[in-house]
N, C-alpha and C positions, 0 to 999 in steps of 0.2 A: 853307344858307349858300352863296351863289354865289361864283364866282371873283373875287378882288379886293375882297371885302367885309370889313368889320370888324364882328364881333358882340361886344357887351359882355354878359358874364354877371355880373349884379350881385346883391348880397345881403349881409346881415350875417354875422358869424362863425357857423359852424354851420349855414348855410343849405343846404349840400350842393354848393357850387360846385366845390370841389376833387374831390369824388367824381365829378362829371360828367366832368371832365377825365380822371380815372383810368379811368373806364369807356370813354370815347371813345378813349383811347390803348391800351386792352387791358391795363392794369395792375391794374384792379379788376374782378373777375368780375361779370357781371350776375346779378341775382336775379329779373328779370322784364323783359318788354318786349324791344325789339330796338334795335340800333345800326345806323344806315344811313349810308353815306358815298357820295356821288355816285350815289345810287340803288341801291347794293349793300348787302345785308345782311352786316354784319361782326361780328355778335354772336358772341362766343366766340373770335374770331380773336386770335391771340397778339400781344403787344406788338411782337415782332420783325417779324412780317408787316405789321402796321399801319405801323410805321416805314418798312419797305421800300416800302410803297405811297405814301409821300410825306407822312406825318404826323409833325411834329416838335413835341415838348412841352418847354417850358422851365419847370421846376418852381418852386414857391415856394422862396425861398432861393437862387435863381440856379444852383446846381449846378456851379460852377466847381471846378477842382482847386486849392486854395489854396497847395499847396506846389510847384506848377509855374508857370513863367513864362507870360506871355501867348502867346509863340510855341509853347511846349510844349502849352498848352491847345488852341490851334488845330490842332496836329498830330493831336490826337485825332480830328478830323473827316476826316483823310485816310484813315482805315480804311474809309470808304465808297467809296473809289476816286477821290476828288478829289485833285489834286496839292497839295503844300504851298504852292507858289507861287500857285495859284489861290485856295486858301483864304485866304491872307494878303492877296492883292489885293482880294478881296471884302470882307474884314473891315476893312482899313485905308481903303478907299474910302468905305464907309458910316460907319465910326467912326474918323476920323483920330486921335482921342486914343489909341486903342490902339496906333497906330504909335509913339507917343512912349513907350509902356510895354512895348515888345517884350520886354525882358530883366527886367522887374519881376515878382516873385512875385505871383500873382493875389490871394492872401490879404492882401497889403499895400495893395491898391488901394482906392479909395473904393467905396461900395455902388453908385453909379451906373456906375462904370467896370466893376465886376464884372458888372452887368446887361448892359452893352454887349458884354462878352466872351461871356457866355452866349448872347446873341442872335446875335452874329457866328458863333459856333461852330455854332449851330443852322441858320442860314441857309446855311452852307457846304454843307449836304446838299441844297440846292435844293428845299425842300419845297413841296408844293402847299397844305398846311394847316399853319399855325403856331399853336400853343396856348400862351398865356402865362398863368401863374398868379401873381396878385398882383404885377403889374409894378412898381407904385409903392411897395410896402411899404418903409418906412424911409428913403425918399429925399426930398430937398429938392424943393419945388415946381418950381423952375427945372429941375432934372434930369428930373423927371417930364415936364415939358412937352417937353423935348428928345427924350425917349424916345418920347413919343407922336407927335411929328413923324416919327420914323423908322417907327413903326407905320403911319402914313398912307402913307409912301413905299413901304413893303414891300407894302401892299395895292395901291397904284398899279401895282406891277410884276406884279400878277396873282395874288399869294398870298392865300388866304383866311385871315383872322386871327380867332381866338377869344381874347378877353381876359377873364380872371376878375379882377374888381375888387371890393374892399370899399367903396372910395371912388368913388361913381358919377360925380361931376363931373370926375374925372381923365380919364375915357375918353370921356364922352358927346360931347365936341367932335369926335372923329374917328370915332365909331361910326356905322354905317349902321343897325344893328338892335340892339335891347336885349332881354334876357331878365332878369326879376327873380325871384329865388327867396327864399323864407323857409320854414324848417322842412321842407326837402326838397320843397317844392311850387313849381311855377311860378305866379307871381301876375300876371305881365305878359309878353307877347311882342309885339313890333311895332316900328315905326320908332323909332329913338332920339330923333328930333326931337319925337315925340309923348309922350314920357315926361315929364310935367309935374311941377312942384314939389309939388303936392298928393299925387300918386301916390307920389313919393319919400318924402314925410313919413309918409304913412299906411301904405304897403305895405312900403317898403324900410327906412325909418328907424324905423318903429314908432311914429310920432306918433299924436295923437288922431284 
């Protein structure tokens, strides 16, 4: 995965997509093989060290603190050494809606707004690699489209993005590369533009 590219990791429930992210982020131990990033073997490296190296993971379910306000959630990112003012400036510039929700408890916001907050907090660490697990889960198509516009913008800024998605068509419009998994095995890897309908039906969707 090159700098500024978007890779879509696709597959049905139980395919192994979230496990891949867990292994890549150091949260799930490897049982075989190696994990390489930027040409370096990081197999067995702790999640803390991988995060310090510039890998940011936004888990399924968004991972915001529901009983804290938007501002307080963003303050969590300042423990990496970035000032509160800089964190908020980055967040509100990319997601203006969050500025309108500064004093609102995160748990009372819509799912789309919570996803924006999770992404804003993650991006405050200035990551080299951003991994998003099930970005579109439970969100309206319009919101999903807006979030993927931001994914494309993030990649354009030079961040490598890995997106795990169950719903392939949500991400293929912005993805450079695609990887399709079923039952823990990679069935396709290559340009997203070459992942045709027949392949989606037979390999990804389980069609005839």
